[in-house]
Short mmCIF file of the C-alpha atoms (twelve columns), coordinates in Angstrom:
data_MODEL
# 
_entry.id   MODEL 
# 
loop_
_atom_site.group_PDB 
_atom_site.id 
_atom_site.type_symbol 
_atom_site.label_atom_id 
_atom_site.label_alt_id 
_atom_site.label_comp_id 
_atom_site.label_asym_id 
_atom_site.label_seq_id 
_atom_site.Cartn_x 
_atom_site.Cartn_y 
_atom_site.Cartn_z 
_atom_site.pdbx_PDB_model_num 
ATOM 1   C CA . MET A 1   -9.988  -36.869 -3.201  1 
ATOM 2   C CA . THR A 2   -8.057  -36.174 -6.417  1 
ATOM 3   C CA . SER A 3   -6.700  -32.658 -6.594  1 
ATOM 4   C CA . PRO A 4   -8.669  -30.730 -9.247  1 
ATOM 5   C CA . HIS A 5   -7.356  -28.693 -12.137 1 
ATOM 6   C CA . PRO A 6   -7.156  -25.057 -10.971 1 
ATOM 7   C CA . ALA A 7   -9.654  -23.978 -13.637 1 
ATOM 8   C CA . HIS A 8   -12.243 -26.281 -12.070 1 
ATOM 9   C CA . ALA A 9   -11.356 -25.672 -8.413  1 
ATOM 10  C CA . ARG A 10  -13.271 -23.733 -5.782  1 
ATOM 11  C CA . ILE A 11  -10.636 -21.259 -4.600  1 
ATOM 12  C CA . SER A 12  -11.212 -19.060 -1.551  1 
ATOM 13  C CA . ILE A 13  -8.863  -16.283 -0.474  1 
ATOM 14  C CA . VAL A 14  -9.237  -15.044 3.108   1 
ATOM 15  C CA . GLY A 15  -8.230  -11.389 3.402   1 
ATOM 16  C CA . ALA A 16  -8.791  -8.448  1.042   1 
ATOM 17  C CA . GLY A 17  -5.488  -6.704  1.649   1 
ATOM 18  C CA . PRO A 18  -2.970  -6.024  -1.126  1 
ATOM 19  C CA . GLY A 19  -1.740  -9.630  -1.187  1 
ATOM 20  C CA . GLY A 20  -5.151  -11.277 -1.346  1 
ATOM 21  C CA . LEU A 21  -6.482  -8.842  -3.937  1 
ATOM 22  C CA . THR A 22  -3.360  -9.140  -6.099  1 
ATOM 23  C CA . CYS A 23  -3.712  -12.910 -6.112  1 
ATOM 24  C CA . ALA A 24  -7.396  -12.654 -7.065  1 
ATOM 25  C CA . ARG A 25  -6.682  -10.167 -9.865  1 
ATOM 26  C CA . ILE A 26  -3.985  -12.331 -11.486 1 
ATOM 27  C CA . LEU A 27  -6.111  -15.463 -11.173 1 
ATOM 28  C CA . GLN A 28  -9.010  -13.728 -12.916 1 
ATOM 29  C CA . LYS A 29  -6.668  -12.496 -15.654 1 
ATOM 30  C CA . HIS A 30  -5.904  -16.162 -16.334 1 
ATOM 31  C CA . GLY A 31  -9.563  -17.186 -16.357 1 
ATOM 32  C CA . ILE A 32  -9.569  -18.840 -12.933 1 
ATOM 33  C CA . GLU A 33  -12.568 -18.264 -10.675 1 
ATOM 34  C CA . VAL A 34  -11.890 -17.079 -7.139  1 
ATOM 35  C CA . THR A 35  -13.763 -15.658 -4.154  1 
ATOM 36  C CA . VAL A 36  -12.259 -13.330 -1.546  1 
ATOM 37  C CA . HIS A 37  -13.685 -13.272 1.986   1 
ATOM 38  C CA . ASP A 38  -12.982 -10.275 4.222   1 
ATOM 39  C CA . ARG A 39  -14.084 -9.484  7.762   1 
ATOM 40  C CA . ASP A 40  -14.752 -5.768  7.053   1 
ATOM 41  C CA . GLU A 41  -18.389 -4.864  6.461   1 
ATOM 42  C CA . GLY A 42  -17.414 -3.086  3.248   1 
ATOM 43  C CA . PRO A 43  -14.516 -1.455  1.411   1 
ATOM 44  C CA . ASP A 44  -14.923 1.800   3.362   1 
ATOM 45  C CA . ALA A 45  -15.446 0.246   6.793   1 
ATOM 46  C CA . ARG A 46  -12.194 1.599   8.230   1 
ATOM 47  C CA . ASP A 47  -9.150  3.686   7.500   1 
ATOM 48  C CA . GLN A 48  -6.723  1.534   5.522   1 
ATOM 49  C CA . GLY A 49  -3.549  2.848   7.091   1 
ATOM 50  C CA . GLY A 50  -0.532  4.790   5.945   1 
ATOM 51  C CA . THR A 51  1.633   4.919   2.883   1 
ATOM 52  C CA . LEU A 52  3.441   2.067   1.153   1 
ATOM 53  C CA . ASP A 53  6.432   1.947   -1.148  1 
ATOM 54  C CA . LEU A 54  6.282   -0.689  -3.858  1 
ATOM 55  C CA . HIS A 55  9.682   -1.851  -5.034  1 
ATOM 56  C CA . ALA A 56  10.677  -2.478  -8.640  1 
ATOM 57  C CA . ASP A 57  12.056  -5.928  -7.778  1 
ATOM 58  C CA . ASN A 58  8.965   -7.364  -6.069  1 
ATOM 59  C CA . GLY A 59  5.796   -5.310  -5.565  1 
ATOM 60  C CA . GLN A 60  5.980   -3.745  -9.009  1 
ATOM 61  C CA . ILE A 61  6.606   -7.167  -10.571 1 
ATOM 62  C CA . ALA A 62  3.293   -8.314  -9.107  1 
ATOM 63  C CA . LEU A 63  1.483   -5.229  -10.413 1 
ATOM 64  C CA . ARG A 64  2.922   -5.858  -13.862 1 
ATOM 65  C CA . GLU A 65  1.535   -9.414  -13.793 1 
ATOM 66  C CA . ALA A 66  -1.783  -7.921  -12.660 1 
ATOM 67  C CA . GLY A 67  -1.765  -5.520  -15.616 1 
ATOM 68  C CA . LEU A 68  -1.915  -2.536  -13.261 1 
ATOM 69  C CA . LEU A 69  1.596   -1.098  -13.306 1 
ATOM 70  C CA . ALA A 70  0.764   1.939   -15.451 1 
ATOM 71  C CA . GLU A 71  -2.220  2.749   -13.244 1 
ATOM 72  C CA . PHE A 72  0.001   2.442   -10.170 1 
ATOM 73  C CA . PHE A 73  2.567   4.879   -11.567 1 
ATOM 74  C CA . ALA A 74  -0.234  7.357   -12.296 1 
ATOM 75  C CA . LEU A 75  -1.271  7.273   -8.616  1 
ATOM 76  C CA . ALA A 76  2.126   6.921   -6.954  1 
ATOM 77  C CA . ARG A 77  4.180   9.659   -5.301  1 
ATOM 78  C CA . PRO A 78  7.853   9.286   -6.321  1 
ATOM 79  C CA . GLU A 79  8.718   12.334  -4.209  1 
ATOM 80  C CA . GLY A 80  7.770   10.223  -1.193  1 
ATOM 81  C CA . GLN A 81  11.122  8.440   -1.530  1 
ATOM 82  C CA . GLU A 82  12.792  11.413  0.163   1 
ATOM 83  C CA . MET A 83  14.342  10.379  3.499   1 
ATOM 84  C CA . ARG A 84  15.778  12.579  6.241   1 
ATOM 85  C CA . GLN A 85  17.858  11.368  9.164   1 
ATOM 86  C CA . LEU A 86  17.939  13.702  12.171  1 
ATOM 87  C CA . ASN A 87  19.608  13.579  15.557  1 
ATOM 88  C CA . PRO A 88  17.605  14.199  18.764  1 
ATOM 89  C CA . ALA A 89  18.585  17.869  18.562  1 
ATOM 90  C CA . GLY A 90  16.589  18.092  15.338  1 
ATOM 91  C CA . VAL A 91  19.621  18.563  13.080  1 
ATOM 92  C CA . ILE A 92  19.565  16.771  9.720   1 
ATOM 93  C CA . THR A 93  22.532  14.385  9.535   1 
ATOM 94  C CA . SER A 94  21.715  12.788  6.184   1 
ATOM 95  C CA . HIS A 95  19.238  13.565  3.452   1 
ATOM 96  C CA . ARG A 96  18.259  11.424  0.471   1 
ATOM 97  C CA . ILE A 97  16.425  13.222  -2.330  1 
ATOM 98  C CA . PRO A 98  15.096  11.026  -5.176  1 
ATOM 99  C CA . GLY A 99  16.088  11.881  -8.728  1 
ATOM 100 C CA . PRO A 100 13.450  13.151  -11.165 1 
ATOM 101 C CA . ASP A 101 13.125  9.734   -12.841 1 
ATOM 102 C CA . ASP A 102 13.552  7.589   -9.727  1 
ATOM 103 C CA . MET A 103 10.688  5.101   -9.687  1 
ATOM 104 C CA . PHE A 104 12.391  2.276   -7.809  1 
ATOM 105 C CA . LYS A 105 10.061  2.470   -4.794  1 
ATOM 106 C CA . PRO A 106 7.511   5.281   -5.111  1 
ATOM 107 C CA . GLU A 107 4.918   5.740   -2.392  1 
ATOM 108 C CA . ILE A 108 1.193   5.135   -2.599  1 
ATOM 109 C CA . ASP A 109 -1.400  5.382   0.157   1 
ATOM 110 C CA . ARG A 110 -2.599  1.943   1.205   1 
ATOM 111 C CA . GLY A 111 -6.216  2.926   0.590   1 
ATOM 112 C CA . ARG A 112 -5.504  4.042   -2.979  1 
ATOM 113 C CA . LEU A 113 -3.658  0.810   -3.732  1 
ATOM 114 C CA . ARG A 114 -6.518  -1.221  -2.308  1 
ATOM 115 C CA . ASP A 115 -9.036  0.712   -4.402  1 
ATOM 116 C CA . LEU A 116 -6.927  0.148   -7.530  1 
ATOM 117 C CA . LEU A 117 -6.945  -3.596  -6.905  1 
ATOM 118 C CA . LEU A 118 -10.619 -3.762  -5.912  1 
ATOM 119 C CA . ASP A 119 -11.712 -1.877  -9.014  1 
ATOM 120 C CA . SER A 120 -9.807  -4.347  -11.190 1 
ATOM 121 C CA . LEU A 121 -11.820 -7.344  -9.944  1 
ATOM 122 C CA . ARG A 122 -15.102 -8.635  -11.284 1 
ATOM 123 C CA . PRO A 123 -18.134 -7.409  -9.344  1 
ATOM 124 C CA . GLY A 124 -18.964 -9.690  -6.438  1 
ATOM 125 C CA . THR A 125 -15.477 -11.168 -6.133  1 
ATOM 126 C CA . VAL A 126 -15.098 -9.884  -2.567  1 
ATOM 127 C CA . ARG A 127 -17.595 -11.078 0.034   1 
ATOM 128 C CA . TRP A 128 -17.655 -8.506  2.827   1 
ATOM 129 C CA . GLY A 129 -18.559 -9.084  6.465   1 
ATOM 130 C CA . ARG A 130 -17.102 -12.610 6.422   1 
ATOM 131 C CA . ARG A 131 -15.071 -13.017 9.615   1 
ATOM 132 C CA . LEU A 132 -13.376 -16.416 9.590   1 
ATOM 133 C CA . ASP A 133 -13.393 -18.509 12.753  1 
ATOM 134 C CA . HIS A 134 -11.392 -21.498 11.534  1 
ATOM 135 C CA . VAL A 135 -10.693 -23.802 8.605   1 
ATOM 136 C CA . GLY A 136 -12.028 -27.341 8.913   1 
ATOM 137 C CA . GLY A 137 -12.273 -30.368 6.691   1 
ATOM 138 C CA . SER A 138 -9.677  -32.866 5.526   1 
ATOM 139 C CA . ALA A 139 -6.248  -31.996 4.147   1 
ATOM 140 C CA . ARG A 140 -7.261  -34.050 1.106   1 
ATOM 141 C CA . GLY A 141 -10.278 -31.807 0.643   1 
ATOM 142 C CA . PRO A 142 -12.704 -30.355 0.477   1 
ATOM 143 C CA . ARG A 143 -11.985 -27.717 3.121   1 
ATOM 144 C CA . LEU A 144 -14.692 -25.928 5.087   1 
ATOM 145 C CA . LEU A 145 -14.411 -22.260 6.004   1 
ATOM 146 C CA . HIS A 146 -16.319 -21.710 9.232   1 
ATOM 147 C CA . PHE A 147 -17.353 -18.077 9.717   1 
ATOM 148 C CA . THR A 148 -18.316 -16.477 13.014  1 
ATOM 149 C CA . ASP A 149 -21.894 -15.933 11.831  1 
ATOM 150 C CA . GLY A 150 -22.366 -19.715 11.698  1 
ATOM 151 C CA . THR A 151 -22.159 -20.080 7.907   1 
ATOM 152 C CA . THR A 152 -19.714 -22.319 6.067   1 
ATOM 153 C CA . VAL A 153 -18.149 -22.338 2.597   1 
ATOM 154 C CA . GLU A 154 -16.632 -25.373 0.884   1 
ATOM 155 C CA . ALA A 155 -13.356 -24.931 -0.985  1 
ATOM 156 C CA . ASP A 156 -10.783 -26.996 -2.835  1 
ATOM 157 C CA . LEU A 157 -8.062  -24.471 -1.953  1 
ATOM 158 C CA . VAL A 158 -7.959  -21.962 0.896   1 
ATOM 159 C CA . ILE A 159 -5.397  -19.170 0.598   1 
ATOM 160 C CA . GLY A 160 -4.615  -17.416 3.872   1 
ATOM 161 C CA . ALA A 161 -3.901  -13.760 3.110   1 
ATOM 162 C CA . ASP A 162 -5.243  -12.675 6.485   1 
ATOM 163 C CA . GLY A 163 -2.073  -11.336 8.011   1 
ATOM 164 C CA . ALA A 164 -0.312  -11.409 11.350  1 
ATOM 165 C CA . PHE A 165 -2.935  -13.221 13.419  1 
ATOM 166 C CA . SER A 166 -4.202  -15.384 10.585  1 
ATOM 167 C CA . ARG A 167 -7.194  -17.648 11.179  1 
ATOM 168 C CA . VAL A 168 -6.090  -19.798 8.245   1 
ATOM 169 C CA . ARG A 169 -2.538  -20.430 9.522   1 
ATOM 170 C CA . PRO A 170 -3.540  -22.997 12.217  1 
ATOM 171 C CA . ALA A 171 -4.705  -25.341 9.452   1 
ATOM 172 C CA . VAL A 172 -1.054  -25.874 8.453   1 
ATOM 173 C CA . SER A 173 1.093   -24.501 11.292  1 
ATOM 174 C CA . PRO A 174 0.915   -24.092 15.094  1 
ATOM 175 C CA . ALA A 175 3.199   -21.026 14.996  1 
ATOM 176 C CA . VAL A 176 2.010   -17.787 16.594  1 
ATOM 177 C CA . PRO A 177 3.587   -14.314 16.424  1 
ATOM 178 C CA . ARG A 178 5.846   -13.273 19.295  1 
ATOM 179 C CA . TYR A 179 6.298   -9.783  20.696  1 
ATOM 180 C CA . SER A 180 9.569   -8.232  19.530  1 
ATOM 181 C CA . GLY A 181 10.162  -6.032  22.573  1 
ATOM 182 C CA . VAL A 182 9.586   -2.876  20.525  1 
ATOM 183 C CA . SER A 183 6.336   -0.919  20.267  1 
ATOM 184 C CA . PHE A 184 5.070   1.877   18.056  1 
ATOM 185 C CA . LEU A 185 2.713   4.578   19.250  1 
ATOM 186 C CA . GLU A 186 0.994   6.141   16.258  1 
ATOM 187 C CA . ALA A 187 -0.066  9.786   15.973  1 
ATOM 188 C CA . TRP A 188 -1.865  11.539  13.112  1 
ATOM 189 C CA . PHE A 189 -1.534  15.048  11.716  1 
ATOM 190 C CA . SER A 190 -4.101  16.364  9.210   1 
ATOM 191 C CA . ASP A 191 -4.120  19.421  6.918   1 
ATOM 192 C CA . VAL A 192 -0.456  19.753  7.714   1 
ATOM 193 C CA . GLU A 193 0.465   22.581  5.336   1 
ATOM 194 C CA . ALA A 194 -2.107  24.894  6.944   1 
ATOM 195 C CA . ARG A 195 -2.388  23.540  10.505  1 
ATOM 196 C CA . HIS A 196 1.085   22.067  11.136  1 
ATOM 197 C CA . PRO A 197 3.467   23.910  8.753   1 
ATOM 198 C CA . ASP A 198 6.530   23.438  10.975  1 
ATOM 199 C CA . ILE A 199 5.990   19.685  11.090  1 
ATOM 200 C CA . ALA A 200 5.377   19.612  7.336   1 
ATOM 201 C CA . ASP A 201 8.690   21.428  6.845   1 
ATOM 202 C CA . LEU A 202 10.462  19.057  9.239   1 
ATOM 203 C CA . VAL A 203 9.244   15.908  7.482   1 
ATOM 204 C CA . GLY A 204 9.474   17.056  3.859   1 
ATOM 205 C CA . GLN A 205 7.811   15.034  1.103   1 
ATOM 206 C CA . GLY A 206 8.848   11.610  2.365   1 
ATOM 207 C CA . GLY A 207 9.981   10.412  5.769   1 
ATOM 208 C CA . ALA A 208 12.076  11.673  8.658   1 
ATOM 209 C CA . HIS A 209 13.715  9.464   11.307  1 
ATOM 210 C CA . ALA A 210 15.500  10.281  14.551  1 
ATOM 211 C CA . ALA A 211 16.753  7.956   17.290  1 
ATOM 212 C CA . ASP A 212 18.998  7.883   20.335  1 
ATOM 213 C CA . GLY A 213 19.461  4.129   20.812  1 
ATOM 214 C CA . GLU A 214 16.601  3.704   23.296  1 
ATOM 215 C CA . ARG A 215 13.756  5.511   21.570  1 
ATOM 216 C CA . ALA A 216 13.032  6.814   18.098  1 
ATOM 217 C CA . VAL A 217 10.506  8.646   16.000  1 
ATOM 218 C CA . PHE A 218 9.574   8.123   12.377  1 
ATOM 219 C CA . ALA A 219 7.347   10.623  10.591  1 
ATOM 220 C CA . GLN A 220 6.014   9.926   7.116   1 
ATOM 221 C CA . ARG A 221 4.139   12.050  4.615   1 
ATOM 222 C CA . ASN A 222 0.933   10.467  3.324   1 
ATOM 223 C CA . GLY A 223 -1.305  11.639  0.528   1 
ATOM 224 C CA . GLY A 224 -4.132  14.069  1.174   1 
ATOM 225 C CA . ASP A 225 -1.970  16.467  3.224   1 
ATOM 226 C CA . HIS A 226 -1.562  13.991  6.091   1 
ATOM 227 C CA . ILE A 227 1.457   12.917  8.136   1 
ATOM 228 C CA . ARG A 228 1.656   9.852   10.361  1 
ATOM 229 C CA . VAL A 229 4.163   9.704   13.176  1 
ATOM 230 C CA . TYR A 230 5.384   6.562   14.949  1 
ATOM 231 C CA . LEU A 231 6.973   6.934   18.383  1 
ATOM 232 C CA . ILE A 232 9.159   3.861   18.793  1 
ATOM 233 C CA . GLN A 233 10.254  2.494   22.166  1 
ATOM 234 C CA . ARG A 234 11.803  -0.596  23.721  1 
ATOM 235 C CA . VAL A 235 9.069   -1.346  26.268  1 
ATOM 236 C CA . PRO A 236 6.881   -4.233  27.491  1 
ATOM 237 C CA . SER A 237 3.908   -4.872  25.227  1 
ATOM 238 C CA . ASP A 238 1.554   -3.697  28.004  1 
ATOM 239 C CA . TRP A 239 3.620   -0.660  28.950  1 
ATOM 240 C CA . ILE A 240 0.668   1.733   28.952  1 
ATOM 241 C CA . THR A 241 -1.505  -0.204  31.398  1 
ATOM 242 C CA . ALA A 242 1.586   -1.301  33.381  1 
ATOM 243 C CA . SER A 243 2.281   2.416   33.909  1 
ATOM 244 C CA . GLY A 244 -1.178  2.845   35.377  1 
ATOM 245 C CA . LEU A 245 -2.433  4.651   32.273  1 
ATOM 246 C CA . ALA A 246 -5.352  4.087   29.924  1 
ATOM 247 C CA . ALA A 247 -4.682  4.013   26.196  1 
ATOM 248 C CA . GLY A 248 -7.487  6.512   25.593  1 
ATOM 249 C CA . ASP A 249 -6.160  9.030   28.139  1 
ATOM 250 C CA . THR A 250 -4.257  11.108  25.590  1 
ATOM 251 C CA . ASP A 251 -3.076  13.759  28.058  1 
ATOM 252 C CA . ALA A 252 -1.656  11.222  30.514  1 
ATOM 253 C CA . VAL A 253 0.051   9.189   27.784  1 
ATOM 254 C CA . ARG A 254 1.460   12.402  26.283  1 
ATOM 255 C CA . ALA A 255 2.883   13.440  29.654  1 
ATOM 256 C CA . ARG A 256 4.647   10.073  29.990  1 
ATOM 257 C CA . LEU A 257 6.036   10.386  26.454  1 
ATOM 258 C CA . LEU A 258 7.352   13.857  27.151  1 
ATOM 259 C CA . GLU A 259 9.246   12.402  30.122  1 
ATOM 260 C CA . ARG A 260 10.745  9.690   27.919  1 
ATOM 261 C CA . TYR A 261 11.732  12.191  25.209  1 
ATOM 262 C CA . ALA A 262 12.667  14.985  27.631  1 
ATOM 263 C CA . HIS A 263 16.166  15.519  26.198  1 
ATOM 264 C CA . TRP A 264 14.950  15.800  22.583  1 
ATOM 265 C CA . SER A 265 14.642  19.159  20.838  1 
ATOM 266 C CA . PRO A 266 11.420  21.167  21.220  1 
ATOM 267 C CA . ARG A 267 10.833  20.898  17.470  1 
ATOM 268 C CA . LEU A 268 10.879  17.096  17.538  1 
ATOM 269 C CA . ARG A 269 8.785   17.029  20.707  1 
ATOM 270 C CA . ARG A 270 6.018   18.746  18.718  1 
ATOM 271 C CA . LEU A 271 5.552   15.353  17.067  1 
ATOM 272 C CA . ILE A 272 4.359   14.244  20.519  1 
ATOM 273 C CA . THR A 273 2.354   17.295  21.578  1 
ATOM 274 C CA . ASP A 274 0.609   18.551  18.415  1 
ATOM 275 C CA . ASN A 275 -1.080  15.425  17.021  1 
ATOM 276 C CA . ASP A 276 -4.762  15.406  16.047  1 
ATOM 277 C CA . GLY A 277 -6.651  12.944  18.226  1 
ATOM 278 C CA . PRO A 278 -5.464  10.069  20.436  1 
ATOM 279 C CA . TYR A 279 -2.419  7.850   20.088  1 
ATOM 280 C CA . VAL A 280 -2.780  4.286   18.831  1 
ATOM 281 C CA . ASP A 281 -0.711  1.519   20.437  1 
ATOM 282 C CA . ARG A 282 1.089   -0.759  17.940  1 
ATOM 283 C CA . PRO A 283 3.313   -3.459  19.515  1 
ATOM 284 C CA . ILE A 284 5.549   -5.140  16.924  1 
ATOM 285 C CA . PHE A 285 5.205   -8.906  16.473  1 
ATOM 286 C CA . ALA A 286 7.062   -11.413 14.296  1 
ATOM 287 C CA . LEU A 287 6.747   -15.110 13.504  1 
ATOM 288 C CA . PRO A 288 9.495   -17.544 14.554  1 
ATOM 289 C CA . VAL A 289 12.327  -18.001 12.048  1 
ATOM 290 C CA . PRO A 290 12.192  -20.133 10.037  1 
ATOM 291 C CA . HIS A 291 8.470   -20.535 9.660   1 
ATOM 292 C CA . THR A 292 7.718   -23.509 7.423   1 
ATOM 293 C CA . TRP A 293 5.106   -26.252 7.303   1 
ATOM 294 C CA . GLU A 294 4.479   -29.588 5.666   1 
ATOM 295 C CA . PRO A 295 2.860   -29.258 2.222   1 
ATOM 296 C CA . ASP A 296 -0.928  -29.310 2.315   1 
ATOM 297 C CA . PRO A 297 -2.730  -29.684 -1.022  1 
ATOM 298 C CA . THR A 298 -5.729  -27.637 0.103   1 
ATOM 299 C CA . VAL A 299 -4.309  -24.768 2.202   1 
ATOM 300 C CA . THR A 300 -1.475  -22.302 1.705   1 
ATOM 301 C CA . LEU A 301 -0.443  -18.904 3.033   1 
ATOM 302 C CA . LEU A 302 0.978   -15.678 1.684   1 
ATOM 303 C CA . GLY A 303 2.310   -12.421 3.117   1 
ATOM 304 C CA . ASP A 304 2.258   -11.859 6.876   1 
ATOM 305 C CA . ALA A 305 0.192   -14.998 7.391   1 
ATOM 306 C CA . ALA A 306 3.206   -16.930 6.089   1 
ATOM 307 C CA . HIS A 307 6.161   -14.824 7.239   1 
ATOM 308 C CA . LEU A 308 5.412   -11.926 9.575   1 
ATOM 309 C CA . MET A 309 8.635   -9.908  10.007  1 
ATOM 310 C CA . PRO A 310 9.678   -6.638  11.666  1 
ATOM 311 C CA . PRO A 311 8.566   -3.539  9.725   1 
ATOM 312 C CA . LEU A 312 11.731  -2.924  7.727   1 
ATOM 313 C CA . GLY A 313 10.452  -2.414  4.212   1 
ATOM 314 C CA . VAL A 314 9.512   -5.862  2.918   1 
ATOM 315 C CA . GLY A 315 6.017   -6.829  4.124   1 
ATOM 316 C CA . VAL A 316 3.576   -5.701  1.459   1 
ATOM 317 C CA . ASN A 317 6.137   -6.147  -1.295  1 
ATOM 318 C CA . LEU A 318 6.707   -9.789  -0.351  1 
ATOM 319 C CA . ALA A 319 2.961   -10.353 0.075   1 
ATOM 320 C CA . MET A 320 2.282   -9.111  -3.447  1 
ATOM 321 C CA . LEU A 321 5.168   -11.123 -4.900  1 
ATOM 322 C CA . ASP A 322 3.848   -14.208 -3.069  1 
ATOM 323 C CA . ALA A 323 0.423   -13.503 -4.536  1 
ATOM 324 C CA . SER A 324 1.806   -13.261 -8.054  1 
ATOM 325 C CA . ASP A 325 3.872   -16.436 -7.720  1 
ATOM 326 C CA . LEU A 326 0.918   -18.403 -6.339  1 
ATOM 327 C CA . ALA A 327 -1.524  -17.161 -8.976  1 
ATOM 328 C CA . LEU A 328 0.905   -17.952 -11.809 1 
ATOM 329 C CA . ALA A 329 1.575   -21.399 -10.354 1 
ATOM 330 C CA . LEU A 330 -2.173  -22.067 -10.351 1 
ATOM 331 C CA . ALA A 331 -2.458  -20.779 -13.916 1 
ATOM 332 C CA . ASN A 332 0.245   -23.154 -15.146 1 
ATOM 333 C CA . ALA A 333 -0.104  -26.341 -13.074 1 
ATOM 334 C CA . PRO A 334 -2.158  -29.430 -13.924 1 
ATOM 335 C CA . THR A 335 -3.599  -29.667 -10.393 1 
ATOM 336 C CA . VAL A 336 -4.069  -27.421 -7.372  1 
ATOM 337 C CA . GLU A 337 -1.744  -29.665 -5.359  1 
ATOM 338 C CA . ASP A 338 1.018   -29.279 -7.947  1 
ATOM 339 C CA . ALA A 339 0.551   -25.504 -7.943  1 
ATOM 340 C CA . VAL A 340 0.727   -25.213 -4.159  1 
ATOM 341 C CA . ARG A 341 3.860   -27.325 -4.029  1 
ATOM 342 C CA . ALA A 342 5.553   -25.294 -6.801  1 
ATOM 343 C CA . TYR A 343 4.626   -22.014 -5.107  1 
ATOM 344 C CA . GLU A 344 5.858   -23.033 -1.669  1 
ATOM 345 C CA . GLU A 345 9.142   -24.312 -3.126  1 
ATOM 346 C CA . ILE A 346 9.773   -20.710 -4.234  1 
ATOM 347 C CA . MET A 347 8.138   -18.753 -1.423  1 
ATOM 348 C CA . LEU A 348 9.340   -20.572 1.691   1 
ATOM 349 C CA . PRO A 349 13.117  -20.392 0.958   1 
ATOM 350 C CA . ARG A 350 12.763  -16.752 -0.105  1 
ATOM 351 C CA . SER A 351 10.845  -15.742 3.000   1 
ATOM 352 C CA . THR A 352 13.150  -17.730 5.292   1 
ATOM 353 C CA . GLU A 353 16.225  -16.016 3.865   1 
ATOM 354 C CA . THR A 354 14.669  -12.577 4.308   1 
ATOM 355 C CA . ALA A 355 13.340  -13.367 7.786   1 
ATOM 356 C CA . ARG A 356 16.791  -14.503 8.934   1 
ATOM 357 C CA . ILE A 357 18.253  -11.186 7.772   1 
ATOM 358 C CA . LEU A 358 15.551  -9.226  9.590   1 
ATOM 359 C CA . GLU A 359 15.327  -11.404 12.708  1 
ATOM 360 C CA . GLY A 360 15.506  -9.123  15.730  1 
ATOM 361 C CA . GLY A 361 15.405  -6.178  13.354  1 
ATOM 362 C CA . ALA A 362 12.851  -4.274  15.386  1 
ATOM 363 C CA . GLU A 363 15.812  -3.148  17.490  1 
ATOM 364 C CA . HIS A 364 17.281  -1.534  14.376  1 
ATOM 365 C CA . LEU A 365 14.421  0.948   14.460  1 
ATOM 366 C CA . LEU A 366 16.027  2.481   17.568  1 
ATOM 367 C CA . THR A 367 19.503  2.924   16.112  1 
ATOM 368 C CA . THR A 368 20.899  6.187   14.850  1 
ATOM 369 C CA . ASP A 369 21.247  4.680   11.364  1 
ATOM 370 C CA . THR A 370 18.491  5.345   8.856   1 
ATOM 371 C CA . PRO A 371 16.291  2.235   8.769   1 
ATOM 372 C CA . ASP A 372 14.356  1.413   5.614   1 
ATOM 373 C CA . PHE A 373 10.838  1.566   6.995   1 
ATOM 374 C CA . GLY A 374 9.673   0.903   3.493   1 
ATOM 375 C CA . ASP A 375 6.136   -0.358  3.079   1 
ATOM 376 C CA . ASP A 376 5.468   -1.525  6.598   1 
ATOM 377 C CA . THR A 377 4.791   1.561   8.614   1 
ATOM 378 C CA . PRO A 378 1.666   0.483   10.426  1 
ATOM 379 C CA . GLY A 379 -1.858  1.540   9.810   1 
ATOM 380 C CA . PRO A 380 -4.918  1.060   11.985  1 
ATOM 381 C CA . ALA A 381 -6.076  -2.422  12.846  1 
ATOM 382 C CA . ALA A 382 -9.689  -3.400  12.991  1 
ATOM 383 C CA . ASP A 383 -9.169  -5.028  16.372  1 
ATOM 384 C CA . ALA A 384 -6.852  -3.911  19.143  1 
ATOM 385 C CA . ASP A 385 -5.246  -7.357  19.322  1 
ATOM 386 C CA . GLU A 386 -4.584  -7.603  15.606  1 
ATOM 387 C CA . PHE A 387 -1.413  -5.745  14.698  1 
ATOM 388 C CA . PRO A 388 0.212   -4.989  12.348  1 
ATOM 389 C CA . ALA A 389 -2.178  -2.594  10.834  1 
ATOM 390 C CA . ASP A 390 -3.511  -4.291  7.858   1 
ATOM 391 C CA . VAL A 391 -3.505  -7.802  9.236   1 
ATOM 392 C CA . ARG A 392 -4.732  -8.946  5.875   1 
ATOM 393 C CA . SER A 393 -1.576  -9.059  3.786   1 
# 
């Protein structure tokens, strides 16, 4: 089969996260038809997770290509760039306060960013309730998307934007994510100014991090008067059940955490004892480095599907930059195959270089230095076995 011109191709994106939606938006801006398939039953099917920072040198570049940068700045929280480093005694050891005009990496809640992107697309672009089982068909095309409800869709190009445990990835690569040895346990705090004023004061307008080399905590202000806290430990991936506990037994898990953080200050331990609702287990996974594959003219990947890394401030930004590069390649190439090749010649070296720098970086989350958690603090996954949070990059 001859590779079609992108304007005449049937293009399917799997995953309606920031990466997939950014790609769809830029393609539509250039007059290229595209369909996005997402497993959620609708845009409000689940909480979209925590806050993201979009950097001027990648995420914001993609939003500029999408024609949405001004709208992003109107929604963003530049004050969220504040960062506090504390020791386990609760004493601030370093404190970064953003300047009044600092817009290098302002924060935005993941849900608000997703809504901004969704609202920019033509009605009907996203097909909800479409859980992919696998991609079939020949590498020369057409490809067949097989969904779990038994339906199929034919496509000339399948773009995997479906995150850490991508169902598109096996069409081009046998790689699977590996556990890093570090896990997050997520806790939520709502109406913090009224109900948790001491924690609100501790965290400030951005994030606060403390660590002792074996365990850490990262608390981050979200919009809507919320704070999310991530208790970070070097533990087996099944540490809760291996301890004879059940993930839903909040009191028992809390008691074990208080043992692990026994020498920390009472103020910091309130991040363990005062949360609203249960904890959520978030083991950290990463893809092998380097993760590359032989060019395929009918399938490509972006974001975590292509280069899942430890959560050190690059994930969503790289996903959106990937999305922009791929969409622009499709807008400017004579065939889909040419576009995919041009995109991967840019994306794969870039992601490999970054992944090498961050390889093993989950351990950095436990150091007493201030890690750049950036845009990758996790949010809730739709399925317990699909972390990180938004598995659709």
